[in-house]
C-alpha positions, 0 to 999 in steps of 0.5 A: 500500500502506498504512502498516499493511500495510507495517508488518505485512509488516516484522513478519512478516519480522522474525519469519521472520528470528528463527525462522531465526537461532534454527533456525541456532543450535540445529540447524546446529551439531550437523549441522556437528559430525556432518559435521566428524567425517566430515571427520576420517575418525573415521566409520571408527572412531566410528559417527557418526548418519546417515540412509540411504535404502534400498529395492527397485530402482525403489522410488523412492529416488532420486526422494526424494532428488531432491525433498529436494534439488532435484537430478534424479538419473540415472533408468533401470531396473535398478540406476541407483544403483551406489554410495553417494551422500552429499548434504550440504545446507545452507540458504543466506540468501535471495539466495545463489546456489545452489552444489554441489561433488562428490567421491569418498571417496578424493579430495580433489579436487573438481568444482563445478556451476553448476546442478542439471542440471550436477551431475546430469551430474557425478554420472553421470560420477563413477559411471561412473569408480567402477564401471568395473571390475564395475558397482558400487563401495562408495566413495561420491560425496560431494555438497555443495550449498548454496542458499536452498531446500535443507534442513539435512540429510545423507542417504545414498542406497544402491543398491537391493536387487538380486535378479537381475543384468541382461545384462552385470552382474557375478554378484558385484554382487548379494552386493556390494550386499547386503554393503553395505546390511547394512554400513550397517544393522548400524551402530547409529546409522544412521537407516533410511529405508526407501522402500516403493511404496504399490502393492505388498503391504507383506508383500513388502517386503524392506527392512522385513524387513531393518530389523527384523532389526537394529532389531526395535522400529522405533527407528531406522526411518522408512518412506516410502510413494512412488507413492500415485498408482498405488494401485489403486481400492479399495487405499487401505485397505492403504495407510492401515493402514501410514501410520497405523502399524496394520500393520508398526508403526514407532516413527518411523512413516511419511510418504507423498510423491508424487514427479515422475511419468515424465510430469512428468520428461519435461516437466522440471516444476520442484521447485516445481511438483512440490511444489505438485502433491503438495499438491494431490493429498493435499489433494484425495484422497478418503481422504488428505485426511481424515488427519493432514496431517503424515503427507504431503509432502516438506516434513514429511518433511524436518522430520522427518528433520532433527529426528530427525537432530539428536536422534540426534546430541544423544543420541549425543554423550555416547557418542561423547565417551567413545569418542573419549576411549578412542581419544585414550588409546590415541594418547597411549599411543602417543606415550608409548611413542615418547618413553619410549625417548628420542633416540639421537645417538651410536653407543653411544646407538644401540646402547643404543637398539637393545638396549632396543627389542629387549628389549622386543619379545622380552618382549612376543612371548614374552607373545604366544606363551605366552598370558600377557596382563598387559601393557596393550599386549596387553590392548587389542590383541587382534590381538596375542594369538598363542597365542589366535589359533593355537589357532584354527588348531589346532582347524581342523586338528583339524576337517580331520583329522576330515573326512578320515575315511572313513565306516567304518560305511556299506554302501558302504565295507564292501562295497568293503572286502570286494572289496579284501580278496578281491583281496589274498587270499594263502595265509591259511586261511578266517576269517583276516585278512592283517595286511598288508591292515590296513597297506595300508589304514590307510597309505592313510587316514593319507596324508590328514592331510598337506594340512591339517597343511601348511595349518596350518603355512602359517597359523601362519607368516603369523599369527606374520608378522602378529603381529610386524609389528603388535607392532614397529609398536606398540613402535617407532612412530618407526623404520619403517626398523627396522620394515621391517628386523624384518619382513624378519628375521622372514620369513627365520626363519619360512620356514626354520622352516616348511620344518623344521616341515613335514619334521617333520609329514611324519616324523610321518605316516610314523611313523603309517603304521607302526601301533603302540600300547600304549594300551588305548583300541584294544582298548576301542574295538574291543570297543565297535564290536563290541558297538554292532553286536551291540546295533544287530542286537538292536534291529533285531530286536525292532523288526521283531517289534513291527512285525509285525501283532499282535506280543507285546503285540497278542495274537501268539504269543510262540513266533513272536516268539522264533523270528523274533528268533533267525532274525534274530540267526542271520543277522546272526552269519553276515554279521558272524561267519561265515567269509566276506568280507563278515564279514571286511570288517565286522571289519576296518572296526572295527579300522580305525576304532578305530586311525584314531580313535586315530592321528588324535587322537595325530597332531593333538596331535604336530602342534600341539606341533611347530607351537607348538615349532618356529615359535612358541616359537623365533621370539622367541630367533632374532629376539633373536639376529639383531637383536643382530648389528645393534648392532655394524653402525653403518651400519645403526644410524645408518639405523634 
């Protein structure tokens, strides 16, 4: 070899080394920053940019990840990827050994792999351990891989979209998988890597529709077309239209890749050979070879993904920083709250501290109960807004009571009512209704209000217990024993107040079952219902006249029309006001509906006021009174 050739080779090596160093300096720190945020578990409170591989089952998702990482993922039919798999890949210096460790999201323990085949086996074992119960898990497998051939990239492989459960598979898997995919889709900093088989009609691809629903402009969706070797002859134009962003356009565009075929998998074709085969396939294809080479191949996809992820991290850094600062300010406020109460060394200091904590707690709780949210602690913690959340329970109670109403106007109800009236008939003269019948019917309907009322009492009790526990955890951060005692005292108080409240609600039901009112609403509503029935009958009569051949406007006889309307109204009057069971039933239905409407509104208001007064409003004073008893118990004070 000549000296000139050696010099040229050395110059090329130096240029490559300089490019690698520049790449490491500009790209690697951003990727490590995102990974560090996840390691600190900040991704649960802070949306960190990430790339998620999504698509139908058997669309080639895992094959794409396999091509990117060089790790052969488990293959098969049906739901192969049964839990998320986060692959953290980093390029090592030339000559460095291949290394990888795997773990689960809930454990810090890692399992080392010496080669890709061993890592495949570890992934399969971890998948089995995570999905043993129902064949699916939302907990992720985390793989950290380093090798000279690996790209600097982090991607998450998600289970494929499931439409039918296979034999022996839990039916809940369909919903679980869909919910998991939707959860990742909705994260605004997630880059959606939508994997689409090239041999399928693009209009039937579910993942593109799902991505469009959360990313209508396609600003964070990148399409990957797989299986180009399976495109039928003459169907290449469809694939080209998608690839060149003519059909189903995305701002990030599409890349087409050719992964290892099933035959190549069985032959254990290496990743290097597969990439060579991919390059040759696109270079010699009669149609694809004429398109931009940047649209094809795993190397182009890798480069595009890395640049895209880095740019997203850079763009989102300022918003993430602001979010972290907000979280930090909340933590600092909690720390100040802890330190503001000082220390308690002597019995008198402990007594004073307990009184201070109790008063502070009672003040905040009263604000929560009254719906006065001026204090910053309540403003920044929406879960502490007790009265606002209680209003939701009150509204649900109202809806459940309304839903319990019989269908007073239905023909079936009136017919049954007529039969019941006949069965209860005593010595009443024809045309008269028994007041006792009204009492029996309305009592039966009012009984249906008790289950919703009991449910509302239980919900109010649970809500109050939750808010008390969270409020005291914010106020007395460093006193877990005292906090636990507060929770127990609260549970005891709420148990007693709920029992009392249910008795009061039962008394309200009993009172409503003895009908009474001097409210003019009842008379007005009965008259309205009767008028509505009359108006409906008139409207029906004239509608039937208009529907007859010719009608009045079409040259029909006015006299005939008048006789038809008069006949219809006479028939209606006999049914509605004649001396008959049917007429009595219609009138009784109107009275029952009017009184039910009046009484149900009155009951809901009284029930809500009972829940407010006897569960919410009394909680603060009772807790304060109970906690003051601890002041004189030195042993308990010291344990707090």
